[in-house]
N, C-alpha and C positions, 0 to 999 in steps of 0.2 A: 236181423232178428237176434234177440237175446237166446242164450244157450238153453234157459229154463222153457223158452217158448217152442223151441224145436220139437220136442216129443209129443207136445199138445197138438202142434199143426199136423203132425202125421197120424195121430189118434183120431183126430177130426176129418181128417183126409180120408182115411180108411172107413171111417163111419159115414161118412157122404157117398164113398163108391158102393158101401152095401147097401146103403138106401137106394141109391139109382139103380143098382142091379136087382136087387132082390125085394124092394119095396113093397111091390104088389104081391110077392109070394109070402110075405112074413105074416105070422099069425100075431095076435094082438100082445102076447107077452114077450114076444121077440123084438117087436117094434117098441114096446116100452122100455125093454132094457137098452136098445139103440139110442132112444130119446134121452134116456138118463144118462148114458156114456158121453153124448154129445153136449147135454147141458153141463155136465160137470167139467167137461174141456173149457167152456164158456167161464164158469166159476173160477178155474184155476188160472184162466188167462187174466182174469180181474183180480184176483189175489197178487200175481205177478206184478200187474200193473202198479198196485199199491206198494209193493215190496222194493221196487226198484228205487224210488226216491229215498226211502229209508236206507238202503244200502250205500247211496251215494253220500247221503248224510254221514253215515258211520265211517266212511272214509276219510272224512274231513278232519284235520287235527282241531282238537278243541283249544279255544283262544281263551285265557283267563284274564 
């Protein structure tokens, strides 16, 4: 797993744990916050997926 992905996996894991443990006890606003947190971790994961190939290309020497 790439170093940038590790913190996202932890955040999403905590979000899942909270949802499993307190899902039926959360009010609508709290549930909405949790859904946004988890959806943003997915968005960040997608950004990382797109940035990794760019990072690889940028390490390659330019041939003239």
